[in-house]
C-alpha positions as CSV (number, residue, x, y, z in Angstrom):
1,M,-27.1,-2.0,-8.8
2,T,-27.2,1.3,-7.6
3,N,-26.2,2.3,-3.6
4,Q,-23.8,-0.5,-3.1
5,R,-22.1,-0.5,-0.1
6,I,-18.3,-1.6,-1.2
7,G,-15.9,-2.4,1.2
8,Y,-11.7,-2.0,0.6
9,I,-9.4,-3.9,2.9
10,R,-5.7,-3.4,3.0
11,V,-3.0,-5.2,5.1
12,S,0.2,-4.5,4.7
13,S,1.8,-7.8,5.7
14,L,0.5,-11.5,5.4
15,D,0.1,-11.6,9.4
16,Q,-2.3,-9.0,9.4
17,N,-6.1,-9.9,9.9
18,V,-8.2,-9.1,7.1
19,E,-11.1,-10.0,8.6
20,R,-11.4,-7.4,11.5
21,Q,-11.4,-4.4,9.5
22,L,-14.7,-4.4,8.4
23,D,-15.9,-7.0,10.6
24,G,-19.9,-7.0,11.3
25,I,-20.5,-4.5,8.4
26,H,-22.8,-5.3,5.6
27,L,-21.1,-5.1,2.3
28,D,-22.3,-5.7,-1.0
29,K,-18.7,-6.6,-2.4
30,V,-15.6,-6.4,-0.8
31,F,-12.2,-5.8,-2.1
32,T,-8.5,-6.7,-0.5
33,D,-5.2,-6.1,-1.1
34,K,-2.2,-7.1,0.5
35,A,0.3,-4.5,-0.3
36,S,2.1,-1.3,1.2
37,A,0.3,1.8,1.2
38,K,3.0,3.8,-0.7
39,D,1.2,4.2,-3.9
40,T,-2.3,4.0,-5.2
41,K,-1.5,1.6,-7.7
42,R,-2.8,-1.6,-5.8
43,P,-4.4,-3.8,-7.9
44,Q,-7.8,-4.3,-5.9
45,L,-7.9,-0.8,-5.1
46,Q,-8.2,0.2,-8.8
47,A,-10.6,-2.7,-9.2
48,A,-12.7,-1.2,-6.3
49,L,-12.4,2.2,-7.9
50,N,-13.4,0.9,-11.3
51,H,-16.4,-0.9,-9.5
52,V,-18.0,1.8,-7.6
53,R,-20.9,3.7,-9.5
54,A,-22.7,7.0,-8.5
55,G,-24.9,6.4,-5.5
56,D,-22.3,3.8,-4.0
57,T,-20.3,4.3,-0.5
58,L,-16.8,2.9,-0.6
59,I,-16.3,2.1,3.4
60,V,-12.7,1.7,4.8
61,H,-11.6,0.8,8.1
62,S,-9.3,3.9,8.5
63,M,-7.7,6.3,6.6
64,D,-4.4,4.8,6.6
65,R,-5.6,1.9,4.7
66,L,-6.6,4.1,1.7
67,A,-3.3,6.1,1.4
68,R,-0.2,7.0,3.3
69,N,-0.2,10.6,2.4
70,V,-2.5,13.6,2.5
71,E,-2.0,14.2,-1.3
72,D,-3.1,10.5,-2.5
73,M,-5.7,10.7,0.4
74,L,-7.5,13.8,-0.9
75,K,-6.9,13.0,-4.7
76,L,-8.8,9.6,-4.2
77,V,-11.6,11.0,-1.8
78,R,-12.5,13.9,-4.3
79,E,-11.9,11.4,-7.2
80,M,-14.9,9.4,-5.4
81,N,-16.9,12.2,-4.6
82,D,-16.6,13.9,-8.2
83,R,-18.2,10.7,-9.6
84,G,-20.8,10.8,-7.3
85,V,-19.7,8.0,-4.5
86,S,-19.5,8.7,-0.8
87,V,-16.5,7.3,0.9
88,Q,-16.6,6.2,4.8
89,F,-13.9,5.9,6.9
90,L,-15.2,3.8,10.0
91,K,-12.3,4.2,12.6
92,E,-12.3,7.9,12.3
93,N,-16.2,7.9,12.1
94,M,-16.3,10.1,9.0
95,T,-18.3,10.1,5.6
96,F,-17.0,12.2,2.7
97,T,-20.1,12.7,0.7
98,A,-20.6,13.3,-2.8
99,G,-21.8,17.1,-3.3
100,S,-21.0,18.2,0.1
101,D,-18.3,20.8,0.1
102,D,-18.8,21.6,3.8
103,P,-15.5,23.6,5.0
104,R,-15.7,21.8,8.1
105,S,-15.6,18.4,6.5
106,V,-12.8,19.5,4.1
107,L,-10.7,20.8,7.3
108,M,-11.2,17.7,9.3
109,F,-10.4,15.3,6.4
110,T,-7.2,17.5,5.7
111,M,-6.4,17.4,9.5
112,L,-6.7,13.7,9.8
113,S,-5.1,12.8,6.9
114,A,-1.9,15.3,7.9
115,F,-1.9,13.4,11.1
116,A,-2.2,9.5,9.1
117,Q,1.3,11.0,7.5
118,F,2.8,12.3,10.4
119,E,2.2,9.1,12.2
120,R,3.7,7.2,9.4
121,S,6.9,9.5,9.5
122,L,7.1,8.7,13.1
123,I,6.9,5.0,12.6
124,K,9.6,5.3,9.9
125,E,12.1,7.2,12.3
126,R,11.4,4.7,15.1
127,Q,12.5,2.0,12.9
128,R,15.6,3.6,11.5
129,E,16.5,4.5,14.7
130,G,16.1,0.5,15.7
131,I,18.2,-0.4,13.0
132,A,20.7,1.9,14.0
133,L,20.9,0.7,17.2
134,A,20.9,-3.3,16.3
135,K,23.5,-2.5,13.8
136,A,25.7,-0.7,16.5
137,K,25.3,-3.7,18.7
138,G,26.0,-5.8,15.5
139,V,22.5,-7.6,16.0
140,Y,20.9,-6.5,12.6
141,K,23.3,-7.5,9.5
142,G,20.4,-6.2,6.7
143,R,18.7,-8.4,4.3
144,K,20.2,-12.0,3.4
145,P,22.0,-11.8,0.0
146,A,19.7,-13.2,-3.0
147,L,22.5,-15.8,-4.1
148,N,25.1,-17.5,-2.3
149,A,29.1,-17.2,-3.3
150,D,28.6,-20.2,-5.4
151,R,25.3,-19.1,-7.5
152,I,27.0,-15.6,-7.6
153,A,30.0,-17.1,-9.0
154,K,27.9,-19.4,-11.9
155,L,25.7,-16.2,-12.6
156,R,28.7,-14.1,-13.4
157,E,30.4,-16.8,-15.6
158,Q,26.9,-17.3,-17.5
159,A,26.7,-13.6,-17.7
160,A,30.4,-13.4,-19.1
161,T,29.4,-15.5,-22.1
162,G,26.8,-13.3,-23.3
163,A,23.7,-15.3,-21.8
164,N,20.4,-13.2,-22.1
165,R,20.3,-10.6,-18.7
166,T,16.6,-11.5,-18.7
167,K,16.7,-15.2,-18.6
168,L,19.4,-15.2,-16.4
169,A,17.4,-13.2,-14.0
170,K,14.8,-16.0,-14.2
171,E,16.8,-18.6,-13.8
172,F,18.2,-17.4,-10.8
173,G,15.3,-16.1,-9.2
174,I,16.2,-12.5,-9.1
175,S,15.5,-9.4,-10.4
176,R,17.6,-7.7,-13.6
177,E,18.7,-4.8,-11.3
178,T,20.0,-7.4,-8.7
179,L,21.6,-9.4,-11.3
180,Y,23.2,-6.4,-12.6
181,Q,24.2,-5.6,-9.2
182,Y,26.1,-8.8,-8.9
183,I,27.7,-8.8,-12.3
184,R,29.4,-5.4,-11.9
C-alpha cells in the first residue's frame, strides 16, 4: 500500500504520555520508542524507517522526538527524502517533501534543528547546575550502588576463584563493566 501516513512517537521516560504526541491524527501505522534520542539506533525508529516506502509520509510530533542533534536530524530527513518519503513535523508545522530543494525549507529546517540542539544543551547545563547545587547542600548522593557490601564481597570471592565473568554479571544482575569496577 502506498501513500501511507506512518507515525513515529518517542518518549524518553516511562511517565511521558505517548498518546498526546499524535492524538487525533489519522495514521495507517504507528511506531513507538521509549528511549533517549542520543542516537538513531532506536528499534522502533529503525522499524519505521524500514517500513516507509516512496510516496509515504513519516509524521512526527516534533523535531526533538526524531533526533537530538542537527547532524542526525538532517541525515534522517535527507535519507527519507532521497527514498521518496516526506517527513512532517506537527509542532513546527513543517513538511519536508521528497524532491523539494526549496532553499527556504532547507534554511528553516537547519535553523530549527540547531535550536532543538541548543535547547537540549541548555537542559543538560541546567541539570548539571542542579546536581552541583544539590551536592553542595548534601542532598544529592548520586546513583545507589547496584550491590550492597555483602553482595560485593560475595562477587569478589567468586571472581577470585576464576568464575566466568559473564555468568557472574548475569547472576548478580549487573553489567560486565560494573562487575569489573567492583572486582578491581
